[in-house]
C-alpha positions in Angstrom: 99.8 -149.8 -181.9 96.2 -150.1 -181.1 93.3 -150.4 -183.5 92.4 -147.1 -185.1 88.7 -146.4 -185.1 87.2 -145.3 -188.4 83.9 -144.0 -189.8 82.4 -143.2 -193.0 82.5 -139.5 -194.1 80.3 -138.4 -197.0 81.2 -135.3 -199.2 78.6 -133.5 -201.2 79.8 -131.0 -203.8 77.1 -128.8 -205.0 78.0 -126.4 -208.0 81.6 -126.7 -206.9 81.1 -126.0 -203.1 82.2 -128.9 -200.9 80.4 -129.9 -197.6 80.9 -133.0 -195.5 77.8 -134.5 -193.9 77.6 -135.1 -190.1 77.5 -138.7 -189.0 73.8 -138.9 -188.2 72.6 -137.7 -191.6 70.3 -139.9 -193.7 72.1 -139.9 -197.0 69.2 -141.6 -198.8 66.8 -138.9 -197.6 69.2 -136.2 -198.8 69.7 -137.8 -202.2 65.9 -138.1 -202.7 65.5 -134.3 -201.8 68.3 -133.5 -204.3 66.7 -135.7 -207.0 63.3 -134.1 -206.4 64.7 -130.5 -206.5 66.8 -131.3 -209.6 63.7 -132.6 -211.5 61.3 -129.7 -210.6 61.3 -126.1 -209.7 64.2 -125.0 -207.4 64.0 -126.2 -203.9 66.0 -126.0 -200.7 67.8 -129.1 -199.5 68.7 -129.1 -195.8 71.2 -131.3 -193.9 73.7 -131.0 -191.0 77.4 -130.8 -191.9 80.5 -131.7 -190.1 80.9 -129.2 -187.3 77.2 -129.8 -186.4 76.1 -126.9 -188.5 72.8 -126.7 -190.4 73.2 -126.2 -194.1 70.4 -125.2 -196.6 71.2 -125.3 -200.3 69.1 -124.1 -203.1 69.2 -126.9 -205.8 67.8 -126.2 -209.3 67.6 -128.4 -212.3 70.9 -126.9 -213.5 72.8 -127.7 -210.2 75.7 -130.1 -210.6 76.1 -132.5 -207.5 78.7 -135.0 -206.7 78.5 -137.3 -203.7 81.5 -139.3 -202.4 82.1 -141.5 -199.3 85.4 -142.3 -197.8 86.6 -144.1 -194.6 88.3 -141.6 -192.2 89.6 -141.6 -188.7 86.8 -141.5 -186.1 86.0 -138.1 -184.7 83.9 -138.1 -181.6 82.9 -134.5 -182.0 81.0 -135.5 -185.3 77.5 -136.2 -183.9 75.3 -134.0 -186.0 74.0 -132.3 -182.8 73.5 -128.7 -183.8 73.6 -127.6 -180.1 77.3 -128.6 -180.0 79.0 -127.0 -183.0 82.8 -127.2 -183.5 85.3 -126.0 -186.0 85.7 -122.8 -187.9 84.6 -119.5 -186.4 82.8 -121.2 -183.5 85.8 -123.0 -181.9 87.9 -121.1 -179.5 90.3 -121.6 -176.7 88.9 -120.1 -173.5 92.4 -119.8 -172.1 93.4 -117.5 -174.9 90.6 -115.0 -173.9 
């Protein structure tokens, strides 16, 4: 058995809705944005999620946010490049068309 490559995957749960951050995201920047939005008037916090999709979340002083990080198997598709989305409705097998 070879060595399994791993990477860190960060999950953000905002008001019960879970999103995993893409690998290139600056967690400290996102946390500062969340903190600022939670301490003032509502504000949008923006980041790229796994699947290389841009997410914009309206955070208010009443939002409940949980952030966790886990080590997972490496996924070479998870680059944070919005020009190459994967997963969900955007993934399709061209041989099945």
